[in-house]
N, C-alpha and C positions, 0 to 999 in steps of 0.2 A: 182237289185231287180227282182225276178222272180214271175210271176202270170199266171193265165190261164184266157182266155176269151172263154167260152164254153169249149171245150176239146183242145183248141189250146194254147200251152205255149208261153209266151211272156218274155222278158227280158228288163228291163230298166237299163241303165248305168247312175247312179247318180254322178254328179260332184258337190260338195258343195263349195262355196266361201263365205267367211264372209262379203265381200263387193260387191255390185252389180254395182259399177261404171264401165264405159266402159273399162277401162284398165284392171281391174280384170276379166271382162267377156271375153275380147279378150284372155287372157291367158287361161281361162277356155275353150274357144272354141278350142284352140290348143290342149289341153289334151283331150277333148272329141272327136275330130276328130281322134286322134291317137287310142283312145280306139275303135272307129268304125272300124278302119282298123283291129284291133286285134279280135273284136267281131262283125263281120257284122250282126249277128243276133239280136244285141242289139240296142234299140233306145236311144240315149244319151239325158240326161236331166240335165240342169244347175239349181242348187237350191241356192237361196240366201235370206237373209231377205228382200230384195226389189230389183226388177229388173226394172231400169228406162226404160222409152220408147225407148231411144236410144239403150240401151242394148237389149231389146226385139227385136228390128228390126235387130240388128246384128245377134242374135241367129237364128231367123227365116230365114234370108237370108242364114245361113250356114246349114240349115236343121235340126236344133236341137230344142229340147223342152226346156221349162223352167217353173219353179214354184217358188213363193216366199210366205212369211208369211203374205202379205197384201191381198192375194186373187187373185193375177194376175197369169195366167198360159197359156201355149200353148203346147198341146200334139197333134201330128199329125202323125199317122202311120197306115198303111193298112186302114181299114175302120173306124178308130177312129179319131175324131176331137173334141178337147176340148179347147175352147178359152175364157179366161176372160182377160179384159184389162180395164185401166183407173182407177184402184183402187189406191188411194193415199198411200204414205208410212205411215204404221202404227206404224213402229218402227224406226223413225228417229234417226240416229247416226251420228251426224255431227262432232264428235270429230276428225276423221282423216282430215277433211277439215275445222275445226274451224279456224285455223289460216289464211288459205287462204281467207276465207269470213269474216273476222274481218273488221270493218269499214275502216281502212286506207288501209289494203291489197286490199280491193275491189275497191280502186281507181285504182290500176294497172289493175285489171280484167276489169273494166269498159273502161279504155282507150283502151286496146287491143281489146275489143269487138266493140267499136265504129268504129274503122277502121281496119277490120280484114285482109285486104290484105297488110297492111303496115309492113315492116321489120324494127324492131326497134334496135338502139343502146341502151344499157342499160342506159346510162346517159340521152339520149333523153327521154326515157320512164319514168325515175324516175322525170324529169323535168315536163313532161306533167301531171304526176299523182300527182305531189306536195308531194312527199315522199322522204325520203333520199335514197341515192345510195344502202346503205346496205339493207334497207327494200325492195327496188325494187328487188335487187338480191335474197333475200330470197323467195319472191313470185314467181320469175321466176323459181328458182330452183324447188320449189314445182310443178309449172305447167309443167315443163319438166319430173318430175317424173311420172306425171299422163298422159304423151304423149299428152297434149294439146298444147304445144308449142314446137318448136325445133329450133336449130340454123342452119342457112344456111351456105353456104361456106364462107361467109364474117363474120360469128360469129354474125349475126344479129338475133334477136328474131322474129320468124315467128309463128303466130297462125295456127295450123293444124286442130283443130276440134272445130270450134266456136260454133256448136250446143251443143256439149257435155258440154263445159264450161258453156254456158248459162243456160243449164238445171240444172247443179250442183249448180250454183249460186242461181237460182230461188228456188230450193228445200231448200236452207238454210236461205232464206230471206223472210221477209214480209214487206209490206209498214207500218205496225203497229209498226215497230222498231222506226219510227218517232214519235214525240210528236205531236198528232193531236188535234187541238183546232177547236170545232164545233161552228157555228154561223148560225143565221136565217137572210136572206134578206127580207126586205118588198117587194122588186121587184121580178117579175118572173125571173127564171134562164134563161138568154139569152147570146148570144155572146156579146151584149152590156155590160152586167154586167161584163163579163170577161175582156173586154177592160178597164172598169172603175177600176177594181181592179189592172190591170197592171199599169195604170197611177198612182194610189195611191201609189204603191210600188215603182215606179220610182221616184216620187216626194218626197218620204221619203228616197231616196238613199239606197234602199235595193235591194239586189239580190233576184230574184225570178224566178220561172219556173213552168208551169202547168203540171199537171200529171193526171193520171187515166182517166176517160171518157172525162173530159174537155180538157186534153191534147190531147187524141186521135181524139176528134172532130176538133181540130185546124189542126192536121195532115191529117185527112180524113174528109172534111166537112159534109159528109152525116151521120156522127155518131151523134146520140142524146145523150145528157147528162142531167141527172136529178139533178146534184149537181156540184159544182165547187171545185176542190181540187187543191191547189197551195203551192209549197214549198216557204217558206219565211224566209229570214234571220232575225234574232232578234225577238224582242217582237211583236206578232201580233195584240194586242189589239189597238195600235194607228191607224193602217191601218184600222182595222175592224170599229173603230169609224168614221173614215173618210168617210167610204161608208154607215154609218147608220146601220150596222150590230149589232144585239144583240146576246149575248152568248147564246149557246144552252147547255143543259145538256147531252152531249154525242151524240145528234142527231142534225142535221141541214141541211142546203142546201149549205152552203159555209164552206169549211174546210181548214184551214191554217195549214200547216205542218211545224214544226221546224225540219230541216233535222237531222237525225241521224248522218250525216257526210256531210261536205261541198262538198264532191266529186259528190253529186247529181247535182251540178251546172255545171259539165263539159260538154263541147261541146254541149250547148242547140241548138235546132233547132229553127229558126226564122220562124214563121208562122203568116202571117197577122200583122207583126210588133210586135208579142208577142213571148216571149221565152217558149219552151216546152222542158222537159227534154230529153236527148238523147234517141234513140230507145231502146237500152238495159235496160236502167232504166225505161222507160215507160212500156216495156214488164214485167219486174220484178214486178213493182207496180201493174199492171193489173192482173197478173197471180192468186194472192190469194185474189183479191177483190171479195167480196160476190156477188155483184149484177152484173151478167153476165160479170165479169171481165176476166174469162178465155176464154170465147168466143171472146171477143174483142182482147185479148192477141193473140189467134191463128190466128185471121184475120190480125193483125198488122204484126205478124211474116211471114205469108205466102205472104202478099201483099207488104211489105216494107223492110224486113230485109235480105231475101235471105239466111238465114242459121237456 
């Protein structure tokens, strides 16, 4: 695309890709760098329906611009600098990744993200994720196609880009996929009430794990939490009655979540004698939570996750 700024002509070399996932963007980077060699006067720009933060970082490191249909852009040439970032995906298309982030498939993703340095045998991975060998094989094959895992010399499965995989899962997920039941507690929301809920669930022989801000508060004690969110196996009402909670109509200060899949209970963190969902699950839950969830998710990722 040719245009003028004042009397000076400029050229943008546009590379369009239908998906803005990092693998497709890496391929676009290769093409655009080749174009820059052939047309050194042109400024290469990648265009996609959505450019994820990981993809944006890759393009900027390569000295390339980008533009997406959600309003994110980066153009930097001569005395021009235009940058907009942080716009969410306005045109989500999870179809290419739908099978990868279906509930049972996510069990495999979660297991790999919990221990990103581990090199897995397929049988070991299937057992840890509690899925069939065939299902684990299909998920791993898709992850290999996206360059998020690779096989090492012993043919073990090794996660190569944990940050990209986490970002893709989070984009496809919301904690509202769970069945959320709201209750009101007559007591103030305190760590003591969190412990009481844990005791009630344990005495009822239910699996449970805290998440969202109450989970984050157990991981990082300086975090304040206005409500309690807890995954709970089975009917929540008996446990709620034990604690004297009364049902809320969509709003409350204690929320019991019937999990969209039992995989949420994988590898819980033990904090103060209470289980918290694993860090990738906690991050995914927080990310789309309305009340400062994204800020807390970013803090958790920066301080505790390392990718």
